[in-house]
Structures are given as structure tokens and as C-alpha cells.
VEXRO-749060 format. One record per residue (C-alpha): y, x, z; residue number from 1. Coordinates in Angstrom, 3 decimals. Example, Ala and Ser with C-alpha at 12.3 -4.5 7.8 and 13.67 -1.06 7.14 Angstrom:
BEGIN
[[-4.500 12.300 7.800] 1];
[[-1.060 13.670 7.140] 2];
REM end
This chain:
BEGIN
[[-22.023 5.089 -48.972] 1];
[[-21.013 2.265 -46.650] 2];
[[-18.114 2.758 -44.281] 3];
[[-19.175 3.392 -40.725] 4];
[[-18.369 0.719 -38.162] 5];
[[-15.338 1.487 -36.043] 6];
[[-14.890 -0.424 -32.821] 7];
[[-11.823 -2.641 -32.655] 8];
[[-10.296 -0.645 -29.789] 9];
[[-10.016 2.359 -32.137] 10];
[[-9.523 0.554 -35.426] 11];
[[-6.570 -1.479 -34.177] 12];
[[-5.044 1.153 -31.927] 13];
[[-1.216 0.908 -32.187] 14];
[[0.384 3.540 -34.422] 15];
[[4.019 2.960 -33.425] 16];
[[5.951 1.573 -30.489] 17];
[[6.446 -1.892 -31.996] 18];
[[2.700 -2.568 -32.070] 19];
[[2.103 -1.712 -28.408] 20];
[[1.139 -4.903 -26.551] 21];
[[2.701 -5.933 -23.255] 22];
[[4.628 -2.724 -22.425] 23];
[[8.054 -3.442 -23.899] 24];
[[9.861 -2.113 -20.810] 25];
[[8.375 1.327 -21.509] 26];
[[8.502 1.430 -25.317] 27];
[[12.165 0.378 -25.336] 28];
[[13.059 3.143 -22.869] 29];
[[11.230 5.780 -24.908] 30];
[[12.808 4.712 -28.213] 31];
[[16.295 4.807 -26.677] 32];
[[15.617 8.273 -25.257] 33];
[[14.535 9.503 -28.704] 34];
[[17.591 8.020 -30.437] 35];
[[20.001 9.415 -27.850] 36];
[[18.259 12.805 -27.735] 37];
[[17.695 12.452 -23.969] 38];
[[14.027 13.333 -23.758] 39];
[[12.739 14.651 -20.461] 40];
[[10.479 17.697 -20.447] 41];
[[7.716 15.979 -18.434] 42];
[[6.477 12.380 -18.329] 43];
[[3.928 10.703 -16.073] 44];
[[2.269 7.562 -17.443] 45];
[[0.369 5.693 -14.727] 46];
[[-1.272 2.288 -14.555] 47];
[[-4.632 0.467 -14.863] 48];
[[-7.227 1.401 -17.446] 49];
[[-6.948 0.235 -21.034] 50];
[[-3.272 -0.784 -21.022] 51];
[[-1.911 1.833 -23.465] 52];
[[-1.048 4.987 -21.502] 53];
[[-2.722 7.500 -23.837] 54];
[[-1.715 5.444 -26.869] 55];
[[1.972 5.574 -25.918] 56];
[[1.666 9.311 -25.212] 57];
[[0.330 9.901 -28.743] 58];
[[2.964 7.665 -30.359] 59];
[[5.688 9.537 -28.465] 60];
[[4.252 12.905 -29.542] 61];
[[4.106 11.772 -33.187] 62];
[[7.570 10.168 -33.197] 63];
[[9.541 13.109 -31.800] 64];
[[8.115 15.393 -34.527] 65];
[[8.534 12.867 -37.353] 66];
[[10.671 14.152 -40.214] 67];
[[12.056 10.722 -41.166] 68];
[[12.507 8.742 -37.975] 69];
[[13.894 5.232 -38.410] 70];
[[17.086 4.094 -36.729] 71];
[[14.952 2.029 -34.325] 72];
[[13.254 5.215 -33.058] 73];
[[9.943 4.704 -34.890] 74];
[[7.815 7.216 -36.813] 75];
[[7.615 6.833 -40.590] 76];
[[3.824 7.454 -40.801] 77];
[[4.233 9.026 -44.267] 78];
[[5.730 12.478 -43.665] 79];
[[3.587 15.617 -43.368] 80];
[[3.884 15.660 -39.577] 81];
[[2.814 12.015 -39.199] 82];
[[-0.051 12.364 -41.700] 83];
[[-1.362 15.518 -40.054] 84];
[[-1.150 13.787 -36.687] 85];
[[-3.086 10.744 -37.941] 86];
[[-5.734 13.050 -39.417] 87];
[[-6.027 14.972 -36.154] 88];
[[-4.953 18.285 -37.736] 89];
[[-1.502 18.668 -36.179] 90];
[[-0.888 22.003 -34.444] 91];
[[1.982 20.676 -32.385] 92];
[[-0.058 18.256 -30.257] 93];
[[-2.621 19.420 -27.705] 94];
[[-4.742 17.042 -25.629] 95];
[[-6.515 18.156 -22.476] 96];
[[-9.041 16.038 -20.632] 97];
[[-8.439 16.981 -17.016] 98];
[[-11.633 15.208 -15.930] 99];
[[-13.747 17.963 -17.523] 100];
[[-11.142 20.771 -17.596] 101];
[[-9.857 20.711 -14.048] 102];
[[-10.137 24.344 -12.975] 103];
[[-7.409 26.938 -12.519] 104];
[[-8.597 28.837 -15.613] 105];
[[-8.161 25.757 -17.804] 106];
[[-4.560 25.321 -16.661] 107];
[[-3.834 29.038 -17.080] 108];
[[-5.104 28.807 -20.657] 109];
[[-2.793 25.851 -21.245] 110];
[[0.163 27.754 -19.780] 111];
[[-0.580 30.706 -22.062] 112];
[[-0.339 28.428 -25.114] 113];
[[3.064 27.124 -24.005] 114];
[[4.615 30.542 -24.710] 115];
[[4.196 30.129 -28.488] 116];
[[6.871 28.137 -30.330] 117];
[[5.852 25.457 -32.886] 118];
[[5.422 26.631 -36.467] 119];
[[6.547 23.285 -37.902] 120];
[[8.388 20.494 -36.188] 121];
[[10.687 20.526 -33.181] 122];
[[8.343 20.133 -30.223] 123];
[[4.936 21.107 -28.952] 124];
[[3.511 18.245 -26.931] 125];
[[0.790 18.678 -24.284] 126];
[[-1.020 15.485 -23.259] 127];
[[-3.062 15.858 -20.049] 128];
[[-5.253 12.796 -19.553] 129];
[[-6.721 11.808 -16.147] 130];
[[-4.455 14.369 -14.525] 131];
[[-5.423 13.252 -11.003] 132];
[[-8.779 15.017 -11.518] 133];
[[-7.156 18.464 -11.401] 134];
[[-8.004 20.555 -8.367] 135];
[[-5.310 21.487 -5.844] 136];
[[-5.319 25.072 -7.099] 137];
[[-4.900 23.896 -10.701] 138];
[[-1.952 21.703 -9.679] 139];
[[-0.297 24.674 -7.971] 140];
[[-0.833 26.870 -11.026] 141];
[[0.833 24.182 -13.142] 142];
[[3.935 23.700 -10.958] 143];
[[6.236 26.447 -12.236] 144];
[[5.592 25.785 -15.932] 145];
[[6.044 22.032 -15.406] 146];
[[9.382 22.544 -13.674] 147];
[[10.907 25.010 -16.171] 148];
[[9.086 24.814 -19.503] 149];
[[10.470 26.239 -22.768] 150];
[[12.926 23.884 -24.538] 151];
[[10.363 23.047 -27.242] 152];
[[7.547 22.064 -24.795] 153];
[[7.013 18.504 -23.543] 154];
[[4.272 17.516 -21.091] 155];
[[2.876 13.985 -20.942] 156];
[[0.541 13.350 -17.995] 157];
[[-1.562 10.184 -17.824] 158];
[[-3.462 8.854 -14.804] 159];
[[-4.963 5.715 -13.342] 160];
[[-4.611 6.943 -9.741] 161];
[[-1.043 7.956 -9.071] 162];
[[-1.583 8.279 -5.317] 163];
[[-3.894 11.279 -5.840] 164];
[[-1.204 13.395 -7.494] 165];
[[0.730 15.922 -5.401] 166];
[[4.324 14.935 -4.546] 167];
[[5.502 18.253 -6.009] 168];
[[4.132 17.165 -9.400] 169];
[[5.627 13.658 -9.122] 170];
[[9.081 15.031 -8.383] 171];
[[9.057 17.047 -11.641] 172];
[[8.225 14.107 -13.936] 173];
[[9.786 10.933 -15.257] 174];
[[7.387 8.266 -14.030] 175];
[[6.515 5.203 -16.146] 176];
[[4.403 2.477 -14.555] 177];
[[2.312 0.519 -17.025] 178];
[[1.435 -3.055 -16.041] 179];
[[-1.590 -5.188 -16.774] 180];
[[-1.455 -7.058 -20.049] 181];
[[-1.015 -10.797 -19.559] 182];
[[-3.650 -13.269 -20.658] 183];
[[-1.322 -14.859 -23.222] 184];
[[-0.522 -11.483 -24.841] 185];
[[-4.209 -10.622 -24.938] 186];
[[-5.114 -13.960 -26.539] 187];
[[-2.405 -13.547 -29.197] 188];
[[-3.624 -10.038 -30.040] 189];
[[-7.256 -11.166 -30.221] 190];
[[-6.242 -14.057 -32.477] 191];
[[-4.437 -11.637 -34.798] 192];
[[-7.504 -9.381 -35.036] 193];
[[-9.811 -12.372 -35.665] 194];
[[-7.587 -13.483 -38.531] 195];
[[-7.712 -10.009 -40.080] 196];
[[-11.488 -9.754 -39.702] 197];
[[-12.084 -13.363 -40.900] 198];
[[-13.674 -14.330 -37.592] 199];
[[-13.703 -17.991 -36.557] 200];
[[-12.872 -18.199 -32.862] 201];
[[-11.929 -21.048 -30.530] 202];
[[-8.810 -20.499 -28.435] 203];
[[-10.677 -21.409 -25.237] 204];
[[-13.228 -18.685 -26.035] 205];
[[-10.507 -16.072 -26.593] 206];
[[-8.872 -17.168 -23.333] 207];
[[-12.177 -16.656 -21.533] 208];
[[-12.485 -13.153 -23.008] 209];
[[-8.932 -12.301 -21.910] 210];
[[-9.613 -13.641 -18.439] 211];
[[-12.788 -11.592 -18.142] 212];
[[-11.009 -8.376 -19.203] 213];
[[-8.532 -8.662 -16.261] 214];
[[-5.520 -7.299 -18.127] 215];
[[-7.334 -4.462 -19.913] 216];
[[-6.881 -4.657 -23.682] 217];
[[-9.621 -2.116 -24.404] 218];
[[-12.148 -4.199 -22.419] 219];
[[-11.151 -7.390 -24.201] 220];
[[-11.653 -5.748 -27.625] 221];
[[-15.047 -4.392 -26.567] 222];
[[-16.094 -7.865 -25.394] 223];
[[-14.886 -9.347 -28.670] 224];
[[-17.023 -6.887 -30.665] 225];
[[-20.108 -7.763 -28.616] 226];
[[-19.673 -11.511 -28.995] 227];
[[-19.029 -11.175 -32.744] 228];
[[-22.336 -9.311 -33.056] 229];
[[-24.047 -11.912 -30.863] 230];
[[-22.730 -14.973 -32.701] 231];
[[-22.413 -13.648 -36.242] 232];
[[-18.659 -14.235 -36.438] 233];
[[-18.629 -17.786 -35.023] 234];
[[-17.105 -17.526 -31.513] 235];
[[-17.229 -20.750 -29.527] 236];
[[-16.528 -21.533 -25.907] 237];
[[-20.206 -22.271 -25.219] 238];
[[-21.686 -19.072 -26.657] 239];
[[-18.924 -17.017 -25.012] 240];
[[-19.902 -18.457 -21.609] 241];
[[-23.544 -17.729 -22.348] 242];
[[-22.881 -14.151 -23.406] 243];
[[-20.500 -13.302 -20.558] 244];
[[-22.720 -14.994 -17.953] 245];
[[-19.822 -17.064 -16.643] 246];
[[-20.145 -20.433 -14.935] 247];
[[-18.469 -23.253 -16.802] 248];
[[-15.605 -24.825 -14.868] 249];
[[-17.184 -28.229 -15.444] 250];
[[-19.768 -27.230 -12.834] 251];
[[-16.996 -26.681 -10.296] 252];
[[-15.340 -30.016 -11.075] 253];
[[-18.690 -31.767 -10.613] 254];
[[-19.279 -29.919 -7.341] 255];
[[-15.811 -30.942 -6.145] 256];
[[-16.611 -34.593 -6.894] 257];
[[-19.827 -34.433 -4.873] 258];
[[-18.003 -32.837 -1.935] 259];
[[-15.265 -35.461 -1.930] 260];
[[-17.899 -38.210 -1.911] 261];
[[-20.008 -36.416 0.745] 262];
[[-22.968 -36.502 -1.638] 263];
[[-24.801 -33.595 -0.078] 264];
[[-28.087 -34.020 -1.939] 265];
[[-26.324 -33.999 -5.325] 266];
[[-24.354 -30.879 -4.389] 267];
[[-27.519 -29.033 -3.333] 268];
[[-29.314 -30.067 -6.538] 269];
[[-26.381 -28.863 -8.637] 270];
[[-26.404 -25.496 -6.898] 271];
[[-30.161 -25.245 -7.447] 272];
[[-29.560 -25.889 -11.160] 273];
[[-26.915 -23.140 -11.206] 274];
[[-29.294 -20.799 -9.398] 275];
[[-32.119 -21.537 -11.842] 276];
[[-29.866 -20.478 -14.732] 277];
[[-29.688 -16.970 -13.270] 278];
[[-26.393 -17.109 -11.393] 279];
[[-26.548 -15.493 -7.958] 280];
[[-24.988 -17.051 -4.886] 281];
[[-22.125 -14.558 -4.702] 282];
[[-21.176 -15.358 -8.312] 283];
[[-20.996 -19.039 -7.455] 284];
[[-18.999 -18.423 -4.252] 285];
[[-16.517 -16.145 -6.050] 286];
[[-16.060 -18.632 -8.863] 287];
[[-15.664 -21.621 -6.572] 288];
[[-13.133 -19.717 -4.431] 289];
[[-11.024 -19.018 -7.528] 290];
[[-11.463 -22.668 -8.582] 291];
[[-10.082 -23.963 -5.244] 292];
[[-7.248 -21.428 -5.471] 293];
[[-6.338 -22.788 -8.897] 294];
[[-6.364 -26.323 -7.511] 295];
[[-4.007 -25.339 -4.708] 296];
[[-1.673 -23.572 -7.151] 297];
[[-1.640 -26.645 -9.412] 298];
[[-0.211 -28.929 -6.716] 299];
[[3.333 -27.621 -7.161] 300];
[[4.985 -27.606 -10.565] 301];
[[6.819 -24.366 -9.702] 302];
[[3.590 -22.535 -8.918] 303];
[[1.670 -24.040 -11.847] 304];
[[2.761 -21.060 -13.983] 305];
[[0.297 -18.975 -11.940] 306];
[[-2.571 -21.092 -13.271] 307];
[[-4.455 -18.755 -15.619] 308];
[[-6.917 -21.137 -17.268] 309];
[[-7.578 -22.383 -20.776] 310];
[[-5.266 -25.110 -22.044] 311];
[[-8.224 -27.514 -22.275] 312];
[[-8.657 -27.356 -18.496] 313];
[[-4.999 -27.191 -17.419] 314];
[[-4.449 -30.957 -17.407] 315];
[[-7.739 -31.470 -15.607] 316];
[[-6.639 -29.079 -12.870] 317];
[[-3.246 -30.774 -12.497] 318];
[[-4.864 -34.185 -12.139] 319];
[[-7.544 -33.080 -9.663] 320];
[[-5.025 -31.202 -7.498] 321];
[[-3.100 -34.425 -6.829] 322];
[[-6.269 -36.220 -5.704] 323];
[[-7.390 -33.597 -3.158] 324];
[[-5.624 -33.044 0.172] 325];
[[-3.911 -29.679 0.611] 326];
[[-5.416 -29.399 4.112] 327];
[[-8.916 -29.642 2.616] 328];
[[-8.164 -26.937 0.047] 329];
[[-6.736 -24.538 2.650] 330];
[[-9.682 -25.096 4.992] 331];
[[-12.108 -24.701 2.076] 332];
[[-10.492 -21.392 1.058] 333];
[[-10.862 -20.078 4.616] 334];
[[-14.488 -21.185 4.726] 335];
[[-15.282 -19.712 1.303] 336];
[[-13.572 -16.423 2.152] 337];
[[-15.704 -16.085 5.286] 338];
[[-18.801 -16.956 3.248] 339];
[[-18.005 -14.279 0.657] 340];
[[-17.795 -11.714 3.452] 341];
[[-20.949 -12.913 5.212] 342];
[[-23.055 -13.235 2.059] 343];
[[-23.934 -9.537 1.954] 344];
[[-25.302 -9.577 5.521] 345];
[[-27.318 -12.784 5.041] 346];
[[-31.096 -12.342 4.720] 347];
[[-31.765 -15.687 3.048] 348];
[[-29.019 -15.747 0.432] 349];
[[-29.776 -19.188 -0.986] 350];
[[-29.922 -20.816 2.452] 351];
[[-26.620 -19.177 3.351] 352];
[[-24.907 -20.698 0.299] 353];
[[-26.507 -24.092 1.006] 354];
[[-25.144 -23.997 4.577] 355];
[[-21.699 -23.345 3.104] 356];
[[-22.101 -26.367 0.814] 357];
[[-23.121 -28.548 3.774] 358];
[[-19.956 -27.559 5.630] 359];
[[-17.812 -28.181 2.551] 360];
[[-19.339 -31.630 2.022] 361];
[[-18.331 -32.726 5.524] 362];
[[-15.139 -30.675 5.671] 363];
[[-12.783 -33.644 5.173] 364];
[[-14.434 -35.559 7.992] 365];
[[-14.221 -32.492 10.227] 366];
[[-10.505 -32.137 9.464] 367];
[[-9.967 -35.763 10.458] 368];
[[-11.835 -35.188 13.725] 369];
[[-9.703 -32.109 14.427] 370];
[[-6.427 -33.827 13.543] 371];
[[-7.090 -36.854 15.794] 372];
[[-8.126 -34.874 18.843] 373];
[[-11.788 -35.680 19.332] 374];
[[-11.707 -39.295 18.223] 375];
[[-13.997 -39.647 15.237] 376];
[[-12.412 -41.507 12.330] 377];
[[-14.666 -41.730 9.300] 378];
[[-13.988 -42.755 5.754] 379];
[[-17.693 -42.896 4.994] 380];
[[-20.397 -43.647 7.501] 381];
[[-23.781 -42.027 7.109] 382];
[[-26.742 -44.297 6.516] 383];
[[-28.805 -43.203 9.490] 384];
[[-26.022 -43.117 12.084] 385];
[[-25.990 -45.574 14.984] 386];
[[-23.405 -46.640 17.502] 387];
[[-22.895 -44.857 20.807] 388];
[[-24.982 -46.551 23.513] 389];
[[-23.734 -46.829 27.121] 390];
[[-26.065 -47.382 30.036] 391];
[[-25.155 -50.259 32.295] 392];
[[-24.338 -49.226 35.879] 393];
[[-25.171 -51.640 38.676] 394];
[[-22.202 -52.541 40.886] 395];
[[-22.761 -53.124 44.635] 396];
[[-20.079 -54.843 46.680] 397];
[[-19.597 -53.239 50.129] 398];
[[-16.944 -53.265 52.783] 399];
[[-14.139 -50.730 52.788] 400];
[[-15.162 -48.977 56.034] 401];
[[-18.754 -48.155 55.018] 402];
[[-17.494 -46.942 51.641] 403];
[[-15.368 -44.287 53.276] 404];
[[-18.180 -43.123 55.519] 405];
[[-21.150 -43.316 53.182] 406];
[[-19.656 -42.771 49.758] 407];
[[-20.411 -39.020 49.588] 408];
[[-24.086 -39.650 50.393] 409];
[[-24.496 -42.750 48.217] 410];
[[-23.042 -41.532 44.917] 411];
[[-22.914 -37.830 44.066] 412];
[[-19.744 -36.864 42.259] 413];
[[-21.681 -35.716 39.208] 414];
[[-22.934 -39.287 38.668] 415];
[[-19.400 -40.553 38.157] 416];
[[-19.435 -39.380 34.517] 417];
[[-20.710 -41.774 31.857] 418];
[[-24.245 -41.361 30.548] 419];
[[-24.031 -41.352 26.723] 420];
[[-26.964 -41.258 24.363] 421];
[[-26.467 -38.918 21.387] 422];
[[-26.999 -40.682 18.042] 423];
[[-29.267 -39.087 15.464] 424];
[[-26.883 -38.604 12.545] 425];
[[-25.082 -36.018 10.466] 426];
[[-22.231 -35.931 12.980] 427];
[[-23.470 -32.655 14.526] 428];
[[-22.434 -30.311 11.682] 429];
[[-19.145 -32.207 11.337] 430];
[[-18.316 -31.839 15.031] 431];
[[-19.347 -28.182 14.973] 432];
[[-17.047 -27.564 12.019] 433];
[[-14.223 -29.448 13.729] 434];
[[-14.625 -27.188 16.763] 435];
[[-14.289 -24.110 14.551] 436];
[[-11.096 -25.513 12.989] 437];
[[-9.565 -26.366 16.376] 438];
[[-10.755 -23.137 17.965] 439];
[[-12.607 -25.100 20.674] 440];
[[-16.147 -24.677 21.799] 441];
[[-16.640 -27.633 24.165] 442];
[[-15.518 -31.177 23.548] 443];
[[-16.630 -32.261 27.018] 444];
[[-13.925 -30.106 28.615] 445];
[[-11.142 -32.125 27.024] 446];
[[-12.858 -35.413 27.797] 447];
[[-13.085 -34.512 31.490] 448];
[[-9.395 -33.552 31.510] 449];
[[-8.387 -36.959 30.135] 450];
[[-10.309 -39.136 32.570] 451];
[[-8.422 -41.995 34.169] 452];
[[-7.096 -42.031 37.710] 453];
[[-10.035 -44.145 38.872] 454];
[[-12.550 -41.313 39.384] 455];
[[-14.347 -40.981 42.681] 456];
[[-12.620 -37.781 43.810] 457];
[[-9.120 -39.205 43.292] 458];
[[-10.019 -42.411 45.175] 459];
[[-11.055 -40.292 48.141] 460];
[[-7.862 -38.265 47.956] 461];
[[-5.690 -41.380 47.914] 462];
[[-7.502 -42.914 50.902] 463];
[[-7.210 -39.631 52.839] 464];
[[-3.451 -39.511 52.155] 465];
[[-3.083 -43.104 53.381] 466];
[[-4.933 -42.275 56.586] 467];
[[-2.770 -39.223 57.227] 468];
[[0.399 -41.174 56.548] 469];
[[-0.718 -43.852 59.019] 470];
[[-1.517 -41.428 61.859] 471];
[[1.631 -39.287 61.511] 472];
[[1.985 -35.489 61.889] 473];
[[-0.075 -33.615 64.467] 474];
[[2.003 -31.679 67.065] 475];
[[2.235 -27.935 66.440] 476];
[[0.823 -26.198 69.519] 477];
[[-0.666 -22.727 69.856] 478];
[[-4.257 -23.870 70.559] 479];
[[-4.371 -26.157 67.505] 480];
[[-2.710 -23.464 65.387] 481];
[[-5.382 -20.926 66.379] 482];
[[-8.136 -23.418 65.469] 483];
[[-6.526 -24.097 62.076] 484];
[[-6.145 -20.355 61.384] 485];
[[-9.802 -19.798 62.383] 486];
[[-10.915 -22.478 59.890] 487];
[[-8.944 -20.785 57.121] 488];
[[-10.467 -17.411 58.071] 489];
[[-13.948 -18.925 57.616] 490];
[[-12.892 -20.200 54.211] 491];
[[-11.717 -16.712 53.202] 492];
[[-15.029 -15.199 54.351] 493];
[[-16.973 -17.769 52.297] 494];
[[-14.833 -16.741 49.305] 495];
[[-15.742 -13.068 50.021] 496];
[[-12.101 -12.267 50.788] 497];
[[-12.927 -10.074 53.772] 498];
[[-9.672 -8.109 53.566] 499];
[[-7.514 -11.198 53.953] 500];
[[-9.771 -12.610 56.688] 501];
[[-9.765 -9.433 58.796] 502];
[[-5.990 -8.971 58.594] 503];
[[-5.317 -12.623 59.448] 504];
[[-7.752 -12.410 62.373] 505];
[[-5.932 -9.438 63.958] 506];
[[-2.438 -10.931 63.479] 507];
[[-0.540 -12.553 66.377] 508];
[[0.889 -16.095 66.447] 509];
[[4.053 -17.449 67.996] 510];
[[5.392 -21.029 67.912] 511];
[[9.035 -21.168 66.858] 512];
[[9.698 -24.933 66.846] 513];
[[7.855 -28.159 66.042] 514];
[[7.835 -27.415 62.272] 515];
[[7.600 -23.619 62.077] 516];
[[5.823 -20.634 63.602] 517];
[[5.695 -16.845 63.231] 518];
[[2.789 -14.598 62.215] 519];
[[3.143 -11.185 63.874] 520];
[[1.722 -8.142 62.062] 521];
[[1.475 -4.507 63.072] 522];
[[2.434 -2.811 59.795] 523];
[[3.707 -3.367 56.268] 524];
[[0.238 -3.288 54.687] 525];
[[-1.003 -6.100 56.923] 526];
[[2.146 -8.096 56.152] 527];
[[1.582 -7.764 52.376] 528];
[[-2.086 -8.798 52.622] 529];
[[-1.227 -11.946 54.630] 530];
[[1.711 -12.704 52.313] 531];
[[-0.708 -12.682 49.374] 532];
[[-2.600 -15.556 51.036] 533];
[[0.528 -17.664 51.620] 534];
[[-0.123 -20.408 49.050] 535];
[[-3.635 -21.194 50.266] 536];
[[-2.767 -20.848 53.970] 537];
[[0.327 -23.075 53.963] 538];
[[-1.491 -25.764 51.975] 539];
[[-4.358 -25.711 54.499] 540];
[[-2.037 -25.854 57.514] 541];
[[0.121 -28.658 56.112] 542];
[[-2.984 -30.768 55.536] 543];
[[-4.432 -29.877 58.939] 544];
[[-1.266 -30.830 60.846] 545];
[[-0.369 -33.604 58.364] 546];
[[3.095 -32.082 58.131] 547];
[[4.513 -31.371 54.667] 548];
[[7.556 -29.545 56.082] 549];
[[5.505 -27.083 58.114] 550];
[[6.418 -23.458 57.368] 551];
[[5.966 -19.977 58.774] 552];
[[7.412 -16.487 58.527] 553];
[[5.770 -13.057 58.801] 554];
[[7.356 -10.325 60.941] 555];
[[6.365 -6.758 61.759] 556];
[[6.321 -5.661 65.410] 557];
[[5.139 -2.078 65.708] 558];
[[3.627 -1.271 69.098] 559];
[[5.230 1.837 70.597] 560];
[[3.655 3.645 73.516] 561];
[[4.251 7.041 75.139] 562];
[[0.569 7.410 75.934] 563];
[[-1.285 9.088 73.085] 564];
[[-4.636 7.363 72.761] 565];
[[-7.563 9.618 73.260] 566];
[[-9.727 9.976 70.201] 567];
[[-13.259 8.945 70.883] 568];
[[-16.164 9.575 68.562] 569];
[[-18.295 6.475 68.055] 570];
[[-22.073 6.585 67.932] 571];
[[-24.078 4.846 65.186] 572];
[[-24.470 1.613 67.117] 573];
[[-20.764 1.425 67.908] 574];
[[-19.953 2.130 64.254] 575];
[[-22.339 -0.660 63.225] 576];
[[-20.772 -3.145 65.661] 577];
[[-17.282 -2.251 64.399] 578];
[[-18.351 -2.762 60.787] 579];
[[-19.970 -6.128 61.522] 580];
[[-16.730 -7.364 63.019] 581];
[[-14.882 -6.596 59.809] 582];
[[-17.719 -7.401 57.401] 583];
[[-20.080 -10.076 58.818] 584];
[[-22.327 -9.854 55.755] 585];
[[-23.625 -6.455 56.990] 586];
[[-25.375 -8.154 59.918] 587];
[[-26.908 -10.691 57.562] 588];
[[-28.137 -7.865 55.308] 589];
[[-29.669 -6.052 58.280] 590];
[[-31.496 -9.170 59.435] 591];
[[-32.885 -9.858 55.949] 592];
[[-34.114 -6.289 55.466] 593];
[[-35.307 -6.067 59.114] 594];
[[-33.560 -2.745 59.681] 595];
[[-33.340 -0.968 63.034] 596];
[[-30.361 1.046 64.304] 597];
[[-31.109 4.599 65.394] 598];
REM end
């Protein structure tokens, strides 16, 4: 009868501490505790799946009951205790799967067994796997026994989700955190198994398997078994890529070359080829994001140790990273990260990825636009782009006097800006991308802020200042001051600032000297309202009187009278007239709606 096939994860499961892969910090601690007779009564093994938690728990259970332990703290594997353990017939080791036995009754049954001392050996070991699956009541039923077990009982709890375990359980255990197994350790272990099984395997293929397993040794062994069955014992890099449905990194290097050369059509055709081979857009985006990350890591020799790729590609990464700007890689990572998030919401998945490729192809040009303000500096001009065309403006020579009088009617201020024809080119997506990098939405805003001093409005302002300087300041008299205040009140009403207008209208005025006057208010509220309008009012008055040193102060003069005014109830018409004085818009509303007063 032929031997039944045993998967590699079980066949090559470590039988002693020295064969455990990648967890030396834990195995060394456990061996020292065994040699020094300093074993705790409860252990908690936590970490990712497939890294050796249950395996170490079983090795520990076997070693502490071994009759002929070595000086290094290892089991002999030949005594009765070790043989019975390997055969699964040991009475001193009990395993409980908490995922399917998570009730209070299951824990009570376990606690009942703890009362009985071992018939052979020194310890009874209870291994509770996936302990985080226990219910809250089961945890509480377990607390007292876990805190004060018999001297011969040892509990080993294993979990992948430490955060789900009650703090009262954590405080009663020695906690050991298992880490992910490195790619190099995984590759070495896979190579050792391939040699034992007479399997021919390329190192790049084993590296790809280790990378796919993400630090889980059990997954890597399962993948190895599948590929061996698929290839008949001949594992190559090509058939490993085909079996694992992984994009070859050569595709990413080719895509990078097209993007650097702004060869958009080639990039889109390459993505279509990838898509035709069955790779979805999210797979491509994820892979290209990791590819750009590896490029960025490769730029610095110190960080190059983080580069987890096959040795065949390492030199290629190092060379390409020196040829690509770091600013491009950072911007590309941001863009790809946003695309990965937005891919799930996109209706047309392929078009969404193609739009991402378009942005990446013109990303370098967009960065240059962003870094130089809004001045376009191109390394490669598109074939169908054309130069910016300016319309010629006719110039009419006129005398200075008519210009001042007729300029507002002749040339509207909006026509002072240049009329620019937009070229039909690929500059639109580049400029849009540059705006997103700069955080700006309108380029015209900056252009208008950087216009020269020769615009029409500034010419008028300069001429007006010259005229005022030539005529000298206007004398400050009460009649002129009232006219100037009235003009400012009209301005406030046009700005819908009725509160400021009404308070300024009821205030009194008093000339103090030729450069200052006093605004008299009746209360503190009126003073604060007028004070809030100071900046606009003083600017208006200084221009009106052509006096830059003109100033005013606001004082409160409360009117005191012994005669108590008689309260008089106003009728509707009187109320309406009073409201129209304070709010002129009410009269305009009445006229528009053709309303009558009762």
C-alpha cells in the first residue's frame, strides 16, 4: 500500500526548538526557562497566522515532560514520553480548539480535568488554540483556575487577535509576541525542503512564493505544494507567476519607461495587454503602487535593505531609482493611493485606470508647471500643440484732457485684459494636474495679481492723486462735512449696511480745528456702531477733503431732561413712515408690490 500524501506544512513541522524558523527570540527564552526551572504556569502566544504559535506550544509541552532533556533544553524524541507525544497518545497533553468549544460548559469540563495529577511525567499541559473565540462567560469561568492552578498544570493559550482577550486574562499570563517570518528565512526553508524532496526550483520563484505568503510559513508551504503539482517538480519563475496570477515586474519597468517618455498610447496599449491576460485594474494599481514604493526606497543606500524583491531585480531597481526624480515618485504615490481608494466607486473601471495612466504620463510636466509658478516649461512638446496667439490691439493717439474725461466710456475696464486664444493640445490635463498639486483652482487669479503697474485703473488713480496734490486740501467746514457724511451714508445703504447708515445719520457733528472734528453720539451702542465704520469713513473723508491728516473722535453726550416724554402710540401709517426712514428699501418694496396702507 502506497504511503498517503502529507502536505509539507505537516510533514516538515518542527519537532524541537532548533528547527523553528524565525522565532529565535521566543525559543531561546523558553529553553532558558526550562533549563533554569523557571516555567510560568500560563503562557500566551500571539501573532499572525502560520508563524509557529501552536508548533512552539506543542514543542514546549513535549520538552518539559521529556525524560532525557539535553543540556540545550531540547527534547530527545526517543523516550516514552516523546514517542507517545509524537504518536498523539500522550495523556499529559490536552488540546482544546476554542473556536468550536467556546461555551462555559467546555471550560468547566477543562477545569474539572485539571484536578487530576499526571500519571506519568511531571506536568499536564493544556493548549487552548484560538482563545480569543471564548465567550465572556467562559473567560470568567477560566479566571480563577488560570490564576492559581495546581503545580503540575501549565496552560498555553494561542491567539491571532490579542486585542480581543480580556485584560484580566492577559495579566495572568506570560505573553510572547510572534513576528512574521522574513522573506529570506522563508526562502532558505523552502530551498531546504526542495532539496529533500528532489524538486528543482529557481531562487527567484521561491522568492516570489515567500513574497506572496506575506510572512506566513504555512501559506508558503501550501503554495509550494500547489506549484509542484502544477509543474511536475520543475519550479521556474515564469510558471510561478502564471500559477500565482502575479504581474511580472518587467511590465512595471516598461510602463515606467513609457511614462517617463510621455508615450501615452504605448502605456494604454500595455495596460490593455495586461487587462486581456485577466488582471483586473485594482491588481495593476496595487502592484504599480508597490513598484513605485520600491523605487523610492532604492534611492537611499540605507533604506535599500527594505527592498523585498528577488536578487535578479534588485540591481534593476537601484539603477532605475537614480534615473527618476524623487518628486515624481512621491507625486505618483499620492496619485496611485487616491486611485486605489476611488477604484471601488468607479463605474467604468477600465476608463478609471486609463485616466490614472494619462495623469501619470504627464505628471513630470505638471510638476514642472507647479514648481515654476504657472510658467510652462516643457521637456517634450506635443506634436499638435501650437503657440499662444495674441490679438493685435489698435492704438489711438489722443490728447491728455480728453483721455481723462472720456476714458471710462471709451474703454471698459474689462477690455484691459489680454485676449488669448487657447491652443488645442494636451496641455489641459497637465495644467489640471498642476492645479491639484499646487492646491489652486484658477490660474487666472494669479495672473491678474501679477499684472504690471500700467493697467487702466492704476493710471486713473495716479492722475487723480496728481490732481488732488495740485489743488491742495479742501477747508474743513460744517456744511462740506455734512455733505461728505451724507455721501458715505448713501454708500453704506447701497452696501445694505442700514445699521451703520442710520446711526451715522442721527449722530451730531462738531468742527474742532482745520484737521479734526468730533462725532457726537447719544449712547454707547451708537458709538460702537460708528466706531466699526471708522476705516471706511476716514478713508472717504480724507479723499473728499484731500487731507491725509484729517481725523475725528467719537464722544457720548447723553441728553438729560427733567420732562418725562409722554408715550404716544403710533398708528400704522406713522409706524410705516418711521420704518422707511430707517430702512428705505421698505418703501421700494411697497411700490413694487403696489401695497396700500390701512
